[in-house]
Structure formats: C-alpha cells, structure tokens
C-alpha positions, 0 to 999 in steps of 0.5 A, a space after each residue: 642933051 649934048 654930050 658933055 666933054 671936059 674943059 681945060 683944067 676940069 678933073 676927069 674921073 676914069 673910074 666906071 660905074 657898076 653896069 659899064 661893062 654891060 651896057 658898053 657905056 665908052 665916052 669921049 671925055 675930051 674933043 679938040 681939033 687936034 686930039 680925042 680922049 675916050 674911056 673905053 669900056 670893053 666887054 669881052 663879047 665886044 670886040 672893036 673890029 679892026 679899023 684904021 685912024 688917021 692920027 697916031 693913038 694910044 690905048 692905056 689899060 685901066 683895069 681887065 686884060 686888053 689884046 690890040 692886033 697890029 703889025 702882024 702881032 698881038 700885044 696884050 695889056 694889064 693894068 698900067 700897060 699901054 701900046 703906041 699905034 702910028 697913024 693909018 695902022 690897021 688894028 683891033 681891041 679886044 678885051 681878054 678879061 672885061 677891061 677898061 682903057 683910056 685911048 688918045 687919038 691925036 689928029 691933024 696933018 702935022 701928026 706923022 707917026 715918026 720923026 720930024 725933019 
C-alpha cells in the first residue's frame, strides 16, 4: 500500500496517536518537486544523526522539547518555536523531551539560503 500524501487543499492533522513516540512514526505529509513536509516524532532515545540536506529546512516544535545542533551551537525549541537552516548546513536533531515537530524542506537549484540578486 502506497503512503498517502496530502493534495492541494486537503486538511492535514498534525496531532499524534497515543503510540507514536513508542513506534517512531514520522511521516512525509506532502511531497512535491519543490517541497517536502514531514511530521517528525522524536523520542528522546532516537536522535537524528548529523546529516545535511540540499534544500532549506525549517523545524517547528509542536510538542515536547527539541535541540538542533548546527553552526557550532545548540538551539533549543519549545512548542511554537522554530529554527531555519540554509541548504547544506550539517545538523543533528534530538529530543530533550519526547517531541513532535513539523519539518519543511524546500528543494531545487533555485533555493540558495540567501538573498536573491
């Protein structure tokens, strides 16, 4: 069975089920040529190891507490706080407390992470 991705205009529920933290059920909600929207379920014991993404990234904490390590510093996120990372920046994402986040990745060569000229 193929994973369902939302279509334009479709409502997306961000709340998690009771067993999401235990089963690490992160899911891509929307995936297009230029964007991917992911609901991340981040248990404390399962950090996302350092990696880099070509596109620009935002991480919005929905519940719990998240630490994002990038640019030689740690940014702590509580619910309703977010961080932006330019494309190609190495980073780790980990839960300080079991957490749920909304991650947006913008893809494509026109995404530079800086001002346009």
